[in-house]
C-alpha positions as CSV (number, residue, x, y, z in Angstrom):
1,M,-0.1,1.5,2.4
2,G,1.6,-1.6,1.0
3,R,4.7,-2.9,2.7
4,W,8.0,-1.9,1.1
5,G,9.0,-4.8,-1.0
6,D,5.6,-6.3,-1.9
7,G,5.4,-4.7,-5.3
8,Q,1.7,-4.0,-4.9
9,T,-0.3,-0.9,-5.6
10,S,-2.1,0.8,-2.9
11,T,-4.6,3.7,-2.9
12,R,-4.2,6.8,-0.8
13,Y,-6.3,9.9,-1.2
14,G,-7.5,8.4,-4.4
15,I,-4.0,8.3,-5.8
16,K,-2.5,4.9,-6.8
17,T,1.0,4.5,-5.7
18,L,3.3,1.6,-6.5
19,T,5.5,0.2,-3.8
20,V,8.9,-0.7,-5.3
21,P,10.2,-4.3,-4.7
22,H,13.2,-4.1,-2.5
23,K,15.7,-6.7,-1.2
24,Y,14.7,-5.9,2.4
25,D,11.1,-6.5,3.4
26,Q,10.6,-3.6,5.7
27,P,8.1,-0.6,5.9
28,Y,9.1,2.4,3.8
29,R,9.2,4.7,6.8
30,P,8.4,4.5,10.5
31,C,4.7,4.6,11.4
32,W,5.0,7.9,13.3
33,V,6.2,9.5,10.1
34,D,3.2,8.1,8.2
35,N,0.9,9.3,11.0
36,A,2.4,12.8,10.9
37,I,2.1,13.0,7.2
38,D,-1.5,11.7,7.4
39,L,-2.4,14.3,10.0
40,W,-0.6,17.1,8.1
41,S,-2.3,16.3,4.8
42,R,-5.7,16.1,6.4
43,Y,-5.1,19.5,8.0
44,A,-3.9,20.9,4.7
45,I,-6.9,19.5,2.8
46,D,-9.2,21.0,5.4
47,L,-7.5,24.4,5.2
48,W,-7.6,24.3,1.4
49,S,-11.3,23.4,1.2
50,R,-12.1,26.3,3.6
51,Y,-10.1,28.7,1.5
52,A,-11.8,27.5,-1.7
53,N,-15.2,27.8,0.0
54,A,-14.4,31.4,1.1
55,L,-13.4,32.2,-2.5
56,N,-16.5,30.8,-3.9
57,S,-19.0,32.3,-1.5
58,P,-20.4,35.7,-2.6
């Protein structure tokens, strides 16, 4: 992820996000929040793919 305030795009899960330039050059959120979101989204993606596979299998 780009730092809060650099105005650069970054790619996450194939989605481009734009970090908004800000008067304070600081991370958007604490790293433990990012880690928790990252873990949760991986878990959710894993669950969803299992669910989709179960639906598709005969």
